[in-house]
C-alpha positions in Angstrom: 49.2 -19.7 -22.7 51.1 -22.3 -24.6 52.2 -20.9 -28.0 52.1 -23.2 -31.0 53.6 -22.1 -34.3 52.7 -24.0 -37.5 54.6 -23.7 -40.8 52.9 -24.4 -44.0 49.5 -23.5 -42.6 47.9 -23.2 -46.1 48.6 -26.8 -46.8 46.3 -29.8 -46.1 47.9 -30.8 -42.7 48.4 -27.1 -41.8 44.7 -26.4 -42.2 43.7 -29.5 -40.2 46.1 -28.4 -37.4 44.3 -25.0 -37.4 41.0 -26.8 -37.2 42.2 -28.7 -34.2 44.0 -26.0 -32.3 41.4 -23.2 -32.6 39.2 -25.6 -30.5 42.0 -26.3 -27.9 41.8 -24.4 -24.6 44.9 -22.6 -23.3 46.7 -22.3 -26.6 47.8 -19.3 -28.6 48.2 -20.4 -32.2 50.4 -18.8 -34.8 49.7 -20.0 -38.3 52.4 -19.2 -40.9 52.7 -19.8 -44.6 53.9 -18.2 -47.8 51.6 -15.5 -49.3 48.0 -14.8 -48.2 46.2 -16.8 -45.5 43.9 -19.4 -47.3 42.1 -20.6 -44.1 38.5 -19.4 -44.3 38.0 -18.0 -40.8 40.5 -15.5 -39.4 39.5 -15.6 -35.7 41.0 -17.6 -32.9 44.7 -17.5 -34.1 47.4 -15.2 -35.5 48.5 -15.4 -39.1 52.0 -14.4 -40.1 53.5 -14.6 -43.6 56.7 -16.7 -43.5 58.8 -18.2 -46.3 60.6 -21.1 -44.8 63.3 -20.9 -47.5 64.3 -17.4 -46.3 66.7 -17.7 -43.4 66.2 -14.2 -42.1 62.4 -14.3 -42.4 62.2 -17.6 -40.4 64.4 -16.3 -37.6 62.5 -13.0 -37.5 59.0 -14.6 -37.2 60.0 -17.3 -34.8 61.9 -15.0 -32.5 59.0 -12.5 -32.6 56.4 -15.0 -31.4 58.6 -17.1 -29.1 56.6 -20.3 -29.5 56.9 -23.2 -27.1 56.3 -25.7 -30.0 57.0 -25.4 -33.8 55.1 -27.9 -36.0 57.0 -27.9 -39.3 54.7 -29.1 -42.1 56.0 -26.9 -45.0 57.8 -29.0 -47.6 58.0 -29.9 -51.3 56.1 -33.2 -51.3 55.5 -33.8 -55.0 57.8 -36.8 -55.5 58.3 -36.4 -59.3 58.8 -32.6 -59.0 61.6 -33.3 -56.4 63.3 -35.7 -58.8 63.2 -33.1 -61.6 63.9 -29.9 -59.6 66.5 -31.1 -57.2 67.7 -27.6 -56.3 64.1 -26.7 -55.3 63.7 -29.9 -53.2 67.0 -29.3 -51.5 66.0 -25.7 -50.7 62.6 -26.5 -49.2 63.2 -30.0 -47.7 66.8 -29.5 -46.3 67.9 -25.9 -46.2 64.6 -24.7 -44.8 64.6 -27.3 -42.1 68.0 -26.1 -41.0 66.6 -22.5 -40.7 63.7 -23.7 -38.7 65.9 -25.8 -36.4 68.2 -22.8 -35.8 65.2 -20.5 -35.0 63.5 -23.1 -32.7 66.8 -23.6 -30.8 67.1 -19.9 -30.5 63.8 -19.6 -28.6 64.0 -23.1 -26.9 61.0 -24.5 -28.8 60.1 -28.1 -29.2 60.4 -28.9 -32.9 57.9 -31.4 -34.4 59.0 -32.2 -38.0 56.9 -34.1 -40.6 58.6 -36.9 -42.4 57.7 -39.8 -44.7 57.6 -43.5 -45.5 59.6 -42.6 -48.7 62.8 -42.6 -46.6 62.6 -46.4 -46.9 63.3 -48.6 -50.0 60.0 -50.6 -49.6 61.6 -54.0 -49.4 60.6 -54.8 -45.8 57.4 -52.9 -45.0 55.5 -52.2 -42.8 58.2 -50.3 -40.9 58.9 -49.5 -37.2 60.6 -46.4 -36.0 63.9 -48.2 -35.6 64.2 -49.7 -39.1 67.1 -48.6 -41.3 66.2 -46.0 -43.9 67.3 -46.4 -47.5 65.6 -43.9 -49.8 65.3 -44.7 -53.6 64.0 -41.2 -54.7 65.5 -37.7 -54.4 62.4 -36.7 -52.3 63.2 -39.6 -49.9 66.9 -38.5 -49.8 66.0 -34.9 -48.9 63.6 -36.0 -46.1 66.2 -38.4 -44.6 68.8 -35.6 -44.8 66.4 -33.4 -42.8 65.8 -36.1 -40.2 69.5 -36.6 -39.7 70.1 -32.8 -39.4 67.3 -32.6 -36.8 68.8 -35.4 -34.7 72.2 -33.8 -34.8 71.3 -30.1 -34.4 68.0 -29.7 -32.7 67.9 -29.3 -28.9 64.4 -30.7 -28.5 62.8 -32.6 -31.3 60.3 -35.1 -32.6 59.8 -36.6 -36.0 56.3 -37.6 -37.1 56.6 -40.0 -40.1 53.5 -40.5 -42.2 52.2 -42.2 -45.3 49.9 -41.2 -48.3 47.9 -38.4 -46.6 44.4 -37.7 -47.9 41.8 -35.2 -46.9 40.1 -32.0 -48.2 41.4 -28.4 -47.7 38.9 -25.6 -47.2 39.4 -24.0 -50.6 39.4 -27.4 -52.4 42.7 -26.4 -54.2 44.0 -29.9 -54.4 42.7 -33.4 -55.0 43.6 -36.6 -53.2 43.5 -40.3 -53.9 39.9 -40.8 -52.7 38.5 -37.9 -54.7 40.5 -38.9 -57.8 39.3 -42.6 -57.6 35.7 -41.6 -57.0 35.7 -39.0 -59.8 37.5 -41.4 -62.3 35.1 -44.3 -61.5 32.0 -42.2 -61.8 33.0 -41.3 -65.4 32.8 -45.0 -66.2 35.9 -45.1 -68.3 38.6 -47.7 -67.6 41.5 -46.5 -65.3 45.0 -47.8 -64.7 46.0 -48.4 -61.1 49.2 -49.8 -59.8 49.0 -53.2 -58.0 52.6 -53.4 -56.8 52.7 -50.6 -54.2 51.4 -51.1 -50.7 50.7 -48.2 -48.3 48.7 -47.3 -45.1 46.7 -44.3 -46.2 46.4 -41.6 -43.6 43.5 -39.3 -42.9 44.8 -35.7 -42.5 42.7 -35.3 -39.3 44.5 -38.4 -37.8 47.9 -36.9 -38.7 47.0 -33.6 -37.2 45.8 -35.4 -34.0 49.0 -37.4 -33.9 51.1 -34.1 -34.1 49.0 -32.6 -31.3 49.5 -35.7 -29.1 53.3 -35.4 -29.6 53.0 -31.7 -28.6 50.8 -32.3 -25.6 52.9 -35.2 -24.3 56.1 -33.3 -25.1 57.2 -36.6 -26.5 60.6 -36.7 -28.1 62.0 -39.0 -30.8 60.5 -40.6 -33.8 56.8 -41.6 -34.1 54.9 -43.4 -36.9 51.7 -41.5 -37.5 49.7 -43.1 -40.3 46.5 -44.9 -41.0 45.9 -48.3 -39.4 45.0 -50.3 -42.6 47.7 -51.5 -45.0 46.7 -52.1 -48.6 47.8 -51.8 -52.2 47.0 -48.7 -54.2 44.6 -50.8 -56.3 42.9 -52.0 -53.2 42.5 -48.4 -52.1 40.7 -47.7 -55.3 38.6 -50.9 -55.1 37.5 -50.0 -51.5 36.5 -46.5 -52.7 34.4 -48.3 -55.4 32.8 -50.5 -52.8 32.1 -47.5 -50.5 30.3 -45.6 -53.2 28.8 -48.7 -55.0 30.8 -48.0 -58.2 31.9 -50.4 -61.0 35.2 -52.1 -60.1 35.4 -53.9 -63.4 36.8 -50.8 -65.1 40.0 -50.8 -62.9 43.0 -52.1 -64.8 45.8 -53.4 -62.6 49.2 -52.3 -63.9 52.8 -52.3 -62.6 54.7 -49.2 -61.5 57.1 -49.6 -64.4 54.3 -49.0 -67.0 53.7 -45.4 -65.6 57.2 -44.2 -66.5 57.3 -41.8 -63.5 60.5 -39.7 -63.0 60.9 -40.9 -59.4 61.0 -44.5 -58.1 58.4 -45.5 -55.5 59.1 -47.9 -52.6 57.0 -51.0 -53.3 55.8 -51.9 -49.8 55.7 -49.4 -46.9 53.1 -48.7 -44.2 53.9 -48.4 -40.5 53.8 -50.4 -37.3 51.9 -48.1 -34.9 52.7 -49.9 -31.6 54.9 -47.1 -30.2 52.5 -44.3 -31.1 49.6 -46.2 -29.6 51.5 -47.0 -26.4 53.3 -43.7 -25.8 50.8 -41.2 -27.3 47.5 -43.0 -27.2 47.3 -42.5 -31.0 44.2 -44.3 -32.4 43.6 -43.6 -36.1 40.3 -44.2 -38.0 39.7 -47.1 -40.3 40.0 -46.4 -44.0 36.2 -46.5 -44.5 35.7 -44.2 -41.5 38.2 -41.8 -43.1 36.2 -41.8 -46.4 33.1 -41.0 -44.4 34.7 -38.1 -42.6 36.1 -36.7 -45.9 32.8 -37.0 -47.7 30.9 -35.3 -44.8 33.2 -32.2 -45.3 32.2 -32.0 -49.0 
């Protein structure tokens, strides 16, 4: 049996990875997260409490289960929170990665680490795996520091970079851009949406599948794992309006500067998927297909 250990299994991607792996033959899955297990079914995998910011805890859990692969999804991903709480961001996005690298090396595991388009400044998107990073937020800085550490210290590694992930978790504990846009438009009051940021929104199921393809192919190096459609944030909201036949006239287009957010956002990101398609056979859904999958789960 191939053993796969997931960190951050209570999160959106973590839950989608459990969905995927409990249906995969020949795999023993170990799901780990801080606190109680929030995944609704408890069969078909092992759950272990693990705090990635506790070096001893990480080493104990990973050496106990001896996984062949570690998929490291746990992170502090709220961009503005990272800007305000730099110590917390450093602890979860850099120090914790070092602990996971050390433990994965100890058991000879293949480490698959999740990274982000926010390592780029957004001047030249969409990006390939070989483009030069230049983060403009503290979140981006911590994620790039983690990438560099993995390249230098990990014995067997892959980095899966992604963009603006959306989906629903089983306990509905968090919203996402689709649900926010749908809910806001249904209220019929005007909403402000930025028109100067471009992304390739990623369905959480596609990201989970991309991680599994890296694991199954034992593919090493950096891979772009995102949605296939590149569009502005305002276009995302307009396409949600079209999908649900809602009124687009209440969408006010505004610039990022008007929002006064603590962290800067890269203007144009999105990813070139040629390498992931060719090496992994990665084939994400269209944005409209993604909305359909998300709504079917509600």
